[in-house]
N, C-alpha and C positions, 0 to 999 in steps of 0.2 A: 361332629367331625371338625377338626381344626383345619386351618388353611394349610399347614405343613402336611397334615395327613392326606388332604385332598391332592396337594402337589405331588406327594410321594406316590399316589395311585395313578394320577393322570399323566405326569411327565414321561414315565417310561413307555406308556402306551403311545403318546404323541411321537416320541423319538423312534419307536419301532415302526409305526405306520409311516412316518416321514422317510425312514431308511428304505422301507419297502417301495414307497413311491419313487424315491431316487433310483432304486434298482430298475424299476419299470422304465423310468425316464432314460436311463443309460441304455437299456436294451433297445428301445425304440429310436431315440434321437441320435445318440452317438453312433450306433450301428448304421443308421440311415446315412450319416455323413461318410462313414468309412466305406459303405457300399458305393456311394456316388464317386468317391475318389478312386476306388478300384475300377469303376466303369471308365473314368477318364483315362487312367493308365492303360487299360485294355485297348481303348480306342487309339491311343497314341502308338501302342505296340503294333496293332493291326496296320495302321497307316505306315509305320516304319518298314513293315514287311513289304508293302507295295512300293514304297519309295526305294527300297533297296534294289528292286528290279530295274530301276532306271539305268544302271550301268549296262545291263544286258540290252535294253532297248537302244541305248546310245551306240553300243558296239555293233548291233545289227544294222542300225541306220548308217553307220560309217561304212560298213561293208557293202551296203546297197545304194550308196549315195549317187551312183551313176544311173540307177534305174529310178526315175522320179516316181513312178506309180508304186513301186515297192517301198520306197522311202516314205512316201505319204501314208501308205497303209500302216507302216511300222509306227510312225508318229501318231496316227489316229489311235492305234492300239495302246500306245504309251499314255495318251490322254485318258483313254478308257480305264487303264490300269490305275492311274493317279486318282481318278474320280471314284473308283471302287474303294480305294484306301480312304479317301476324304469322306465317303458316305458314312463310314464308321464314326468319324468325329462328329459329323452332322447329326447322327442318330443319338449322340450323347447330349445334344442341346435340346432344351425345351422350346416350345412354340415361340415365346417372346424372344429367346436368344437367337432364333433362326430368322427373325424379322429383318428384311433388307439384305439377306444373304444373296450374293450373286448366284445366278442359276448354274446348274451343272452343264457342261459342254461335252457330253459323251457321244454325240453324233459323229459319224465318220465323215470327214470332209473331202470334197473332190479337188479343191485347189490348195495351193501352197498358202495363199492368204488366209483361207479358212482355218487351216491348221495353226498358223501363227496366231490368229485371233483366239482360237480355242486355247492355245498354250497360255496366252496372256490372261484370258478369263479364268483358266484353271489356277494360275499363279495368284491372281487376285482373290479367288475363292479360298485358296490355301491360306493366304495371309489373314483374311477375315475369320476363317474358321479357327485358326490357331490363336488369334487374339481373343476371340470369344471363349474358347476353351480355357485359355489361361485366366481370363477374368472369372469364369465360373469356378475354376479350381481355387483361385484366391478367395472368393466369397465363401466357398464351402470350408476351406481351412480356417478362415476367420470365425465362421459360425461354429465350427467344431471346437475351436479353442475356447470360445465363450461357453459352450455347453460343458466342456471338460472342467473349466473353472467353476461353473455353477454347480456341477456335480460334486467336485472336491469340497467346496465351501459348504454346500448343503450337507454333505456327509459329516463334516466336522461339526456343524451346528446341531444336527439331529443326534449325533453321538454324544455331544456334551449334554443335550437335553435329557437323553436316556440316563447318562451317568449321574447327573445332578438329581434326577428323579429317584434313582436307586439310593443315592446317598441320603436324600431327604427321608425316604422311606425307612432306611436303616436307622437314621438318627431319631425318627419318630417312634419307632418300636423300642429303641434303647432307652428312651426317656420314660417309658411306661413302667 
């Protein structure tokens, strides 16, 4: 068996196996990134739902501002509402991304100072969570882009290998 005959037999097999491997890679790796991005978008949507309730809380608080106890209770519930939305973002992050995250302030506060401190803590937590979520999204998009390029160029290479193998095989049989 000559070198060309061997190449004509082996190259199409290598190309086909390579394409199958790329298909498996696409199913696992690229889909994994797409799922992660969907989770990030879902967590943002859930947070925005809770955030949209702020107008209602602010209106209720404005109507009850003369009653300190009611006003404080509304603000406490507003903090709780915010934290419920933020928890969805937090659940999207992995353990290392949560490291150093300011703690949740979902307790109900008795004093105005406690509520103001809780609002500040919640605002800080919001900023940290959004920053980390944006960083995670950027990393995933970068990795996904690399995976898509790898898949594209791998597909081109293995297709060429299959085509060259078929051509060599046909040329080898035509010479006989």
